[in-house]
C-alpha positions as CSV (number, residue, x, y, z in Angstrom):
1,M,-30.6,-0.4,-7.7
2,K,-26.6,-1.1,-8.4
3,K,-25.5,2.4,-8.9
4,R,-27.5,3.8,-5.3
5,L,-26.1,0.8,-3.3
6,F,-22.5,1.9,-3.9
7,F,-23.9,5.3,-3.4
8,W,-24.7,4.0,0.4
9,I,-21.4,2.3,0.2
10,K,-19.2,5.4,-0.3
11,I,-21.4,7.6,2.2
12,A,-20.9,4.5,4.8
13,V,-17.0,4.2,4.5
14,L,-16.7,7.9,4.5
15,L,-18.3,8.3,7.7
16,A,-16.8,5.5,9.0
17,V,-13.5,6.9,8.4
18,G,-14.6,10.1,9.7
19,I,-15.3,8.7,12.8
20,F,-12.2,7.1,13.1
21,V,-10.2,10.2,12.9
22,T,-12.5,11.6,15.2
23,V,-11.9,9.3,17.7
24,K,-8.3,8.7,17.5
25,L,-7.3,12.7,18.0
26,R,-9.4,12.4,21.0
27,Q,-7.6,9.4,22.2
28,A,-3.9,11.3,21.1
29,W,-4.9,14.2,22.7
30,L,-5.8,12.7,26.2
31,N,-2.3,10.5,25.9
32,V,-0.4,13.3,25.9
33,Q,-2.3,16.0,27.8
34,G,-0.6,16.7,30.9
35,K,2.4,14.4,30.5
36,K,4.8,16.6,28.9
37,I,4.4,16.1,25.2
38,A,3.3,18.7,23.4
39,I,2.1,18.0,19.2
40,E,3.5,20.2,16.9
41,W,0.8,19.9,14.2
42,R,2.9,22.0,11.5
43,W,4.8,18.5,10.9
44,G,1.6,16.7,9.9
45,W,1.8,18.3,6.9
46,I,4.6,16.5,5.7
47,A,3.6,13.1,7.1
48,A,0.3,13.5,5.3
49,A,2.3,14.9,2.0
50,G,4.3,11.5,2.2
51,F,1.4,9.3,2.5
52,A,-0.3,10.8,-0.7
53,A,2.9,10.4,-2.4
54,S,3.1,6.8,-1.7
55,M,-0.6,6.1,-2.7
56,L,0.3,7.8,-5.8
57,T,3.3,6.2,-6.6
58,S,1.7,2.7,-6.2
59,S,-1.4,3.7,-8.4
60,L,1.1,4.7,-10.8
61,V,2.6,1.5,-11.2
62,W,-0.9,-0.3,-11.0
63,R,-2.3,1.8,-13.7
64,W,1.0,0.5,-15.9
65,L,0.7,-3.2,-14.8
66,A,-3.1,-2.8,-15.9
67,Q,-2.1,-1.2,-19.3
68,K,0.9,-4.0,-20.0
69,M,-2.1,-6.6,-19.1
70,G,-4.6,-5.0,-21.0
71,T,-2.3,-4.2,-24.3
72,S,-0.3,-7.8,-24.1
73,H,-2.4,-9.5,-26.7
74,E,-0.9,-9.6,-30.1
75,G,-0.8,-6.5,-32.1
76,A,-2.2,-4.2,-29.5
77,R,0.2,-1.3,-28.7
78,R,-2.1,1.0,-25.8
79,D,-5.0,0.2,-24.4
80,G,-7.1,3.6,-25.2
81,L,-8.0,4.2,-21.8
82,P,-7.9,7.6,-19.4
83,T,-5.4,7.6,-16.8
84,V,-6.4,10.5,-14.7
85,P,-9.6,8.7,-14.1
86,L,-8.6,5.2,-13.4
87,L,-5.7,6.9,-11.1
88,G,-9.2,8.1,-9.7
89,A,-10.9,4.9,-9.4
90,Y,-7.4,3.6,-7.2
91,T,-7.4,6.1,-4.4
92,F,-11.2,6.1,-4.0
93,S,-11.0,2.7,-3.9
94,Q,-8.7,2.3,-1.3
95,L,-11.2,3.7,1.5
96,G,-12.8,0.4,1.1
97,K,-9.7,-1.7,2.5
98,Y,-11.0,-0.1,6.1
99,I,-14.3,-1.2,5.7
100,P,-15.6,-4.0,4.9
101,G,-12.0,-4.9,3.5
102,K,-9.7,-5.6,0.7
103,L,-12.7,-7.3,-1.0
104,G,-14.7,-3.9,-0.7
105,L,-11.7,-2.4,-2.0
106,L,-11.6,-4.6,-4.9
107,V,-15.1,-4.2,-5.5
108,M,-15.0,-0.2,-5.5
109,R,-11.9,-0.6,-8.3
110,I,-13.9,-2.4,-10.7
111,E,-16.9,-0.4,-10.3
112,R,-14.9,2.7,-11.2
113,C,-13.0,1.0,-13.6
114,N,-15.3,-0.3,-15.7
115,R,-17.3,3.0,-16.1
116,F,-14.2,4.1,-18.4
117,G,-13.5,0.5,-20.3
118,M,-11.2,-1.4,-18.2
119,K,-12.3,-5.1,-17.8
120,A,-13.2,-6.5,-14.5
121,S,-10.8,-9.3,-15.3
122,I,-8.1,-6.6,-16.0
123,C,-8.7,-5.0,-13.0
124,T,-9.0,-7.9,-10.8
125,M,-5.8,-9.3,-12.4
126,S,-3.4,-6.4,-11.7
127,T,-4.6,-5.7,-8.4
128,L,-3.8,-9.0,-7.3
129,L,-0.1,-8.5,-8.8
130,E,0.1,-5.3,-7.3
131,N,-0.1,-6.9,-4.1
132,A,2.0,-9.7,-4.2
133,L,4.8,-7.6,-6.0
134,Y,4.1,-4.6,-3.1
135,L,4.8,-7.3,-0.9
136,L,7.8,-8.4,-2.5
137,S,8.9,-4.7,-2.7
138,G,8.4,-4.2,0.9
139,G,10.3,-6.8,2.1
140,L,13.4,-5.8,0.0
141,A,13.0,-2.2,1.8
142,G,12.3,-3.9,5.5
143,M,16.0,-5.2,5.2
144,L,17.0,-2.0,6.4
145,A,15.0,-2.3,9.8
146,I,15.5,-5.8,10.5
147,G,19.0,-5.5,11.5
148,R,18.8,-2.2,13.7
149,I,15.5,-4.2,15.3
150,L,17.3,-7.2,16.5
151,D,20.7,-5.4,17.5
152,E,18.2,-3.6,19.9
153,L,16.8,-6.6,21.0
154,R,20.0,-8.2,21.4
155,A,21.1,-5.2,23.7
156,E,17.7,-5.3,25.9
157,G,18.4,-9.3,26.2
158,W,15.6,-10.1,24.5
159,I,17.6,-12.5,22.2
160,N,20.9,-13.7,22.2
161,A,24.3,-13.9,19.7
162,F,22.9,-17.3,19.0
163,Q,19.7,-16.2,17.7
164,Q,20.7,-13.5,15.9
165,Q,23.1,-15.3,13.3
166,W,20.2,-16.7,11.8
167,Q,18.4,-13.1,11.0
168,W,19.6,-13.2,7.1
169,P,19.0,-16.6,6.5
170,L,15.4,-16.8,8.0
171,T,15.1,-13.3,6.0
172,G,16.7,-14.9,2.9
173,A,14.2,-17.7,3.1
174,A,11.2,-15.4,3.5
175,M,12.0,-13.6,0.7
176,A,12.6,-16.9,-1.7
177,V,9.2,-17.5,-0.6
178,L,8.2,-14.2,-1.6
179,A,9.7,-14.3,-5.0
180,A,8.1,-17.5,-5.9
181,G,5.1,-16.6,-5.2
182,C,5.4,-13.6,-7.8
183,H,6.8,-15.8,-10.4
184,P,4.7,-15.3,-13.6
185,R,4.8,-19.4,-13.6
186,V,3.8,-19.7,-9.7
187,F,1.4,-16.7,-10.2
188,Y,-0.2,-17.0,-13.3
189,G,-0.6,-20.8,-12.6
190,A,-2.6,-20.3,-9.5
191,I,-5.0,-18.2,-11.3
192,N,-5.8,-20.2,-14.1
193,W,-6.2,-23.1,-11.3
194,A,-8.8,-20.8,-9.6
195,L,-10.1,-20.0,-12.9
196,R,-10.2,-24.0,-14.0
197,R,-12.0,-24.6,-10.8
198,A,-14.6,-21.9,-11.5
199,K,-15.2,-23.0,-15.1
200,R,-13.8,-19.8,-16.6
201,P,-11.4,-19.5,-19.7
202,E,-7.7,-19.6,-18.5
203,I,-5.2,-17.2,-19.3
204,P,-3.4,-17.6,-22.0
205,R,0.6,-17.8,-21.6
206,R,0.8,-14.8,-24.4
207,Q,-1.0,-12.4,-22.0
208,Q,1.0,-13.0,-19.1
209,L,3.7,-10.7,-18.0
210,G,7.1,-11.8,-18.1
211,M,10.1,-11.1,-15.6
212,L,11.1,-8.3,-16.5
213,T,7.8,-6.5,-15.9
214,L,7.6,-7.5,-12.6
215,A,10.7,-6.9,-11.8
216,M,10.4,-3.2,-12.7
217,A,7.0,-2.8,-11.0
218,I,8.8,-4.0,-7.7
219,L,11.4,-1.0,-8.6
220,G,8.8,1.0,-9.0
221,F,7.1,0.3,-5.5
222,M,10.4,1.1,-3.8
223,P,9.5,5.1,-3.2
224,C,6.4,4.5,-2.0
225,W,8.8,2.9,1.2
226,L,11.2,6.1,1.1
227,F,7.5,8.5,1.1
228,G,6.5,6.1,4.3
229,G,9.6,6.7,5.7
230,V,9.5,10.2,5.5
231,A,5.9,10.0,7.1
232,L,7.0,8.3,10.1
233,W,9.7,10.8,10.8
234,A,7.8,13.8,10.9
235,S,5.2,12.1,12.9
236,T,7.7,11.3,15.1
237,R,8.8,15.2,15.0
238,C,5.2,16.2,16.2
239,V,6.5,14.8,19.7
240,Q,9.8,15.1,19.7
241,A,13.0,16.6,17.8
242,V,14.8,13.6,16.1
243,D,17.6,13.9,13.1
244,P,16.2,12.7,9.7
245,R,19.9,11.4,9.2
246,D,19.4,9.1,11.5
247,C,15.9,7.8,10.7
248,V,16.5,6.2,7.2
249,W,15.9,3.0,8.5
250,F,12.5,4.0,9.2
251,A,11.5,3.4,5.8
252,G,12.2,-0.4,6.3
253,A,10.2,0.1,9.6
254,F,7.3,1.2,7.3
255,A,7.7,-1.3,4.8
256,L,7.5,-4.2,7.8
257,S,4.7,-2.2,9.2
258,V,2.8,-2.5,6.0
259,I,3.8,-6.7,5.1
260,I,2.8,-7.0,8.4
261,G,-0.7,-5.9,8.7
262,M,-1.8,-7.5,5.3
263,A,-0.6,-10.7,6.6
264,T,-2.8,-9.8,9.4
265,L,-6.2,-9.3,7.1
266,M,-6.9,-7.0,9.5
267,P,-8.6,-3.9,7.7
268,G,-6.0,-1.4,6.6
269,G,-3.8,-3.1,9.3
270,I,-5.4,-1.3,12.3
271,G,-3.2,-2.1,15.4
272,F,-0.7,-4.2,14.5
273,R,0.9,-1.4,12.1
274,E,0.7,1.1,15.0
275,L,2.6,-1.7,17.5
276,V,5.6,-1.9,15.0
277,L,5.6,1.8,14.3
278,G,5.8,2.3,17.7
279,A,8.3,0.0,18.0
280,A,10.5,1.5,15.8
281,V,9.9,5.0,16.9
282,T,11.1,3.9,20.4
283,L,13.8,2.3,19.6
284,Q,15.2,5.8,17.7
285,M,15.0,7.7,21.0
286,P,17.8,9.0,22.7
287,P,19.6,6.2,25.1
288,A,19.0,9.0,28.1
289,M,15.2,9.2,27.9
290,P,13.8,7.4,30.4
291,R,11.9,4.1,28.8
292,D,8.4,4.9,29.6
293,Q,8.9,8.5,28.1
294,A,10.4,6.6,25.1
295,L,7.4,4.8,24.9
296,L,5.1,7.4,25.4
297,V,6.6,9.1,22.3
298,G,6.4,6.1,20.2
299,G,3.1,5.1,21.1
300,A,1.8,8.8,19.9
301,A,3.9,9.0,16.9
302,A,2.2,5.8,15.7
303,V,-1.0,6.7,16.3
304,L,-0.6,10.5,14.4
305,Q,1.1,8.5,11.8
306,R,-2.2,6.7,11.0
307,L,-4.3,9.8,12.0
308,F,-1.9,11.8,8.8
309,Q,-2.5,8.4,6.4
310,V,-6.2,8.3,7.0
311,V,-6.1,12.4,6.1
312,A,-4.0,11.6,3.3
313,E,-6.5,8.6,1.9
314,I,-9.8,10.7,2.7
315,G,-8.3,13.5,0.9
316,L,-7.2,11.1,-2.3
317,G,-10.0,9.5,-1.9
318,A,-12.8,12.5,-2.2
319,A,-10.6,13.5,-5.4
320,G,-10.5,10.6,-6.7
321,A,-14.5,9.9,-6.5
322,V,-14.6,13.5,-8.1
323,V,-12.5,12.6,-11.6
324,S,-13.6,9.1,-11.5
325,G,-17.4,10.1,-10.8
326,R,-18.6,10.1,-14.4
327,S,-18.8,7.8,-16.9
328,G,-16.2,7.7,-20.0
329,R,-16.5,6.9,-23.4
330,M,-16.1,3.2,-23.8
331,P,-12.6,1.9,-25.7
332,E,-13.4,0.4,-29.3
333,E,-12.5,-3.3,-29.3
334,P,-9.9,-3.6,-31.8
335,N,-10.7,-6.0,-34.8
336,Q,-8.4,-7.7,-37.0
337,A,-8.6,-4.8,-39.7
338,N,-7.5,-2.1,-36.9
339,L,-4.6,-4.5,-35.9
340,A,-3.3,-5.2,-39.4
341,Q,-3.4,-1.3,-40.2
342,E,-1.7,-0.3,-37.3
343,S,0.9,-2.7,-37.8
344,R,1.5,-1.7,-41.2
345,R,2.1,1.6,-39.9
């Protein structure tokens, strides 16, 4: 019964995403048809590849965090779980963020990872920590775009010089809050509090990850924003020629869109991410371009960005469904004799 339920959930997710892509594709075509904008679809392959690279990078960091958590007890050296099927479980579960949302993503990931011996607690903890560190990493990358956006807002008269001078103190305060939330004492303190409320055993200190591991994970997420910036540039290039050297800050704009989208709790940040990305592309347009034309280019690029992201997610999700579709051999639980023998080696 349980397997049949997850099967129909998978079918529903794939159908919903397919319908979403079709509708957005039709809207994009109607928006640009007859308005002197032509879509060069060949650049879309670069955008989709950028999203695929970003997802694979985040999956590798998540797998590394899960392995660290699974081997943090004394004496163990590796968790013995197959990496490729777990990465497939990660990419497949990403489809769940659209329907019904983050909870669906977590349920799908737990179900798939459990087939290969990963405990539900490890999968849940590594996913929670992944999201927290992903936000902090995105905040650091977003600094590339904050200055540029505020400069443009001041030039347009939306803010004045007094308001702009607060950009870095407020940014620093926001980053301090994110960093505090990711600190081991704060993060594990909140988790243990929830476990106590649920009358479940707490996570002992010896099994908690340290600051060095968390810092390495934050650095590991940094390429995700670079790949996302490349995807945004390629999406823009589909409708307007832009110099990639002038679009380095798109990596920060992509990071800001992800943070804002996650903060809204909307499935996949739909709508809010497009708003941020469309504004960034509009700001990048040449000053000589009429404002209505620049807004049209920004809107079209944002819609195309979402389309190429969904295409990449469907492709990796389908591949992940295949590689994680079969149950693997459950790893043997380490006993004291094995640990002692391993330590003598």
